[in-house]
C-alpha positions in Angstrom: 294.4 104.2 41.5 298.3 103.1 40.2 300.7 101.4 42.3 304.1 101.7 43.1 306.0 99.2 40.4 303.9 101.4 37.4 304.3 104.8 38.8 308.2 104.1 38.7 307.5 103.0 34.9 306.5 106.8 34.0 309.1 108.9 36.2 311.2 106.3 34.2 309.8 107.7 31.0 309.9 110.6 31.9 313.4 111.4 33.1 314.5 109.7 29.9 311.9 111.7 28.1 313.1 115.0 29.6 316.1 116.8 28.3 317.8 118.6 25.5 318.4 116.9 22.3 320.2 118.7 18.7 319.7 117.9 15.6 319.3 118.5 11.9 316.6 119.7 9.3 316.3 120.9 5.9 320.0 121.2 6.7 319.2 123.6 9.6 320.5 123.0 13.4 318.2 122.8 16.1 317.7 122.3 19.6 314.5 120.7 21.3 314.1 121.3 25.3 312.2 119.2 26.6 312.0 120.4 30.7 308.2 118.4 31.3 306.9 115.3 30.2 303.1 114.2 31.6 302.5 110.2 31.3 298.7 110.0 30.4 297.4 107.0 29.1 295.7 107.3 25.4 292.2 106.9 26.8 293.3 109.7 29.4 294.2 112.2 26.2 291.2 111.9 24.5 288.9 111.8 27.8 290.6 114.6 27.8 289.4 116.3 24.7 285.7 115.3 24.9 282.7 118.2 24.6 279.9 117.9 26.7 278.7 115.5 29.5 281.4 113.7 31.1 280.0 113.6 34.6 278.6 109.9 34.6 280.1 107.1 33.4 281.9 107.5 30.4 283.3 104.3 28.1 285.8 105.4 24.9 286.7 102.4 22.3 289.9 103.2 21.1 289.9 101.2 17.9 293.1 101.1 16.2 294.3 98.4 12.9 295.3 95.5 15.5 293.3 96.7 18.7 290.9 98.1 20.2 291.5 100.0 23.4 288.7 100.4 25.7 288.7 102.4 28.8 285.7 103.7 31.3 285.7 107.0 33.7 283.9 107.3 35.7 283.2 111.3 37.6 286.3 111.9 35.5 288.4 109.5 37.0 290.2 106.1 35.0 288.1 102.8 36.4 288.5 100.4 34.1 290.2 99.5 31.0 290.9 96.4 29.0 292.7 95.7 25.4 290.9 93.8 22.5 292.6 92.3 19.6 289.8 93.3 17.1 290.9 95.8 14.4 290.2 96.5 11.6 292.7 94.3 10.6 291.2 91.7 12.3 288.3 92.6 9.7 290.8 92.9 6.6 292.9 89.6 7.6 289.0 87.1 6.9 289.2 89.5 3.8 292.2 88.2 2.6 290.7 83.9 3.8 286.9 85.4 1.8 289.1 86.2 -1.3 291.3 83.2 -0.5 288.0 80.6 -0.4 286.6 82.8 -3.7 289.7 81.5 -5.1 291.0 85.5 -5.9 294.5 85.8 -4.4 295.1 88.1 -0.3 295.8 91.7 -0.9 298.8 93.8 -0.7 299.9 96.1 2.1 299.5 98.5 -0.9 296.0 97.5 -1.7 294.8 97.5 1.9 295.2 100.8 2.4 293.7 101.9 -1.3 290.1 99.3 0.3 289.9 101.3 2.9 289.7 104.3 1.5 287.9 103.7 -1.5 285.6 102.2 1.5 286.1 105.9 2.7 284.6 107.8 -0.2 281.5 105.7 -0.5 283.4 103.7 -3.1 283.4 100.3 -5.5 287.3 98.7 -4.9 288.6 95.9 -7.0 291.1 93.4 -7.8 292.9 91.6 -10.0 293.6 88.0 -9.7 293.9 85.6 -12.5 293.4 87.9 -15.0 289.7 88.2 -13.5 288.9 91.4 -11.6 287.2 91.0 -8.2 284.9 93.3 -6.3 286.5 93.1 -2.7 284.5 96.4 -0.8 281.2 94.4 -0.8 283.3 92.1 1.3 284.7 93.9 3.1 281.5 95.6 4.3 280.5 92.0 5.8 283.6 91.3 7.5 284.1 94.4 8.8 280.4 95.4 10.3 281.0 90.9 11.5 283.4 92.2 13.0 282.1 95.5 14.6 278.8 93.4 16.2 281.9 90.1 17.7 283.7 94.1 19.4 280.9 94.5 20.9 280.4 91.2 22.5 283.4 91.5 23.2 283.3 94.6 25.1 280.3 93.4 27.0 281.8 90.5 28.7 284.6 92.9 29.7 283.3 96.3 30.7 279.8 97.1 32.3 278.8 98.8 28.6 274.9 99.3 29.3 276.0 100.8 32.9 277.6 103.6 30.4 275.9 107.4 30.3 277.8 107.5 26.7 280.3 105.4 25.3 282.7 107.0 22.9 284.4 106.2 19.4 288.1 107.1 19.0 290.9 106.3 16.5 290.4 105.5 12.9 288.4 101.9 13.4 285.8 105.1 14.4 285.0 106.2 11.1 281.1 105.4 9.9 282.1 103.4 6.8 284.2 101.6 8.5 283.6 99.8 12.4 281.4 103.1 14.1 277.9 102.9 12.3 277.9 99.1 12.7 279.3 99.8 17.1 276.6 102.3 16.8 273.7 100.0 15.6 274.5 97.6 18.5 275.1 99.6 20.7 272.7 102.5 19.6 274.5 105.7 21.8 277.8 105.6 20.4 278.7 108.7 19.2 282.3 109.4 17.4 283.8 111.8 18.9 285.0 115.4 16.7 288.3 114.5 14.1 287.7 110.9 15.6 291.3 109.4 14.7 293.4 112.7 16.6 291.6 112.0 18.9 294.3 110.6 21.6 296.6 113.3 20.1 294.2 116.5 21.0 293.7 115.9 24.0 296.7 114.5 24.5 298.3 118.7 23.2 295.0 119.5 25.4 295.6 118.1 28.4 297.8 120.8 30.5 296.2 119.8 34.0 297.1 116.7 35.2 293.5 115.5 35.5 290.5 116.9 33.5 287.4 117.6 35.7 284.6 116.1 34.9 282.1 118.2 33.6 278.1 118.0 33.8 275.2 118.8 32.0 274.7 123.3 32.2 
């Protein structure tokens, strides 16, 4: 249930966003009119686009760069949520520490992006440090798996993970090569939503009704 303070903030957000906006795009005048605004939690947006049975307890784990948002649903309604400071960037911070411990150097922001791309494409990744090549993907694999395991432990401490009928992974960190495979080894019922990285956006676009009705098995 949303308290009066939360409802008031939601109404303020909706009122601030609704209206007519005029701007130029590629030299052309564009007018955008926003008539209605619906404010949803990120977990609610992702829940709206889930397929299959959603009638039981469903835990959504939204794995981002710095945080992981947990949202627990029962009977199609949001029940409980927590935010954990254990996103993919936390694992990359540990990669930097490991590299420094080996006498190398920390990754630049661009190199972090290149490393993630290499992991997703199952390719090796090296950096140059002190006139030598240092392989980073193997270090990253260890740190990602370790962080994913810590994430599972922390999630169990915050919500009733084992009581859920479904655990659905979304967000950029949900891909198997990042956290997904390691989480599924620890939480065996975990599944990755289709279009994981954009699950919230897909859900928000499709959430035309105030609340999604839970679907049972057919």
